[in-house]
N, C-alpha and C positions, 0 to 999 in steps of 0.2 A: 230726203228720204227716198227720192226717186231711184237712187242707186240700188236700194234694197229691192225694189220692185223689178228692176232690170236684171238683177243678179240672182234672184230667187224665183223659180217657177215650180209649181206643183200641179200635176194633172193626172187624170185617170184616162188610160188608153183602152178603148173598147176592143181594139184589135188583139192586144196581148193580155188583156184583163189584169194589168198591173197599174200601180200608181208610181209615177216618176217624180223625183225631186231633183232639180238641177240648180246648181250654183256655180257660176263661172266655169271652172274646169272639172267639176265633179258632178257626176250623175248617179243617183241611186235609184234602184228599182225595187219596189216592194210588192209582194203578193198582198191580197186583201187582208189575210191573217196577219202578216207582218206589219202592215200599215195600222191595223187596229191595235196591235201591241205597242207600236211606236206612239200612237196617239194616246194610249193609256198612260204610258211613261211620261210623255210631255205634259199631259193634264195633271198628273201627280206632282211634277216639278212646279207647274204653275200654281197649284193650290198650296203646296207646302214650302216653297222656297222663294216665292215672289210675293212681297207684301202688297196690300192694296195701295199703299202710298207710292210704291214703285210703279204700279200701273198708271197712276195719275200723272207720273212724270213722262210716260211714254206718249209720244205725239199721236194725236188722233189720226194723222196720216198713216202711221204704221198699223194701228189697230183697225182702221177702216179701209185699208188699201186692198187692191185686188191682186194680192200675191198669188192666190189660187186662181189659176187660169183654166 
């Protein structure tokens, strides 16, 4: 699972006031409003499309990793 941590970075930049998400060759920039909207959609997917049993199968390394830097 270390590859995931190395290939996914998310951070808030005080200089530009945006949230950046970077994976390998792709970088996405979100305003705070866009990031909140994205987070809402992701949370909805988590709640409605991923069963608790599925979460149990996900490694603690992923759930507890420091993907957000």
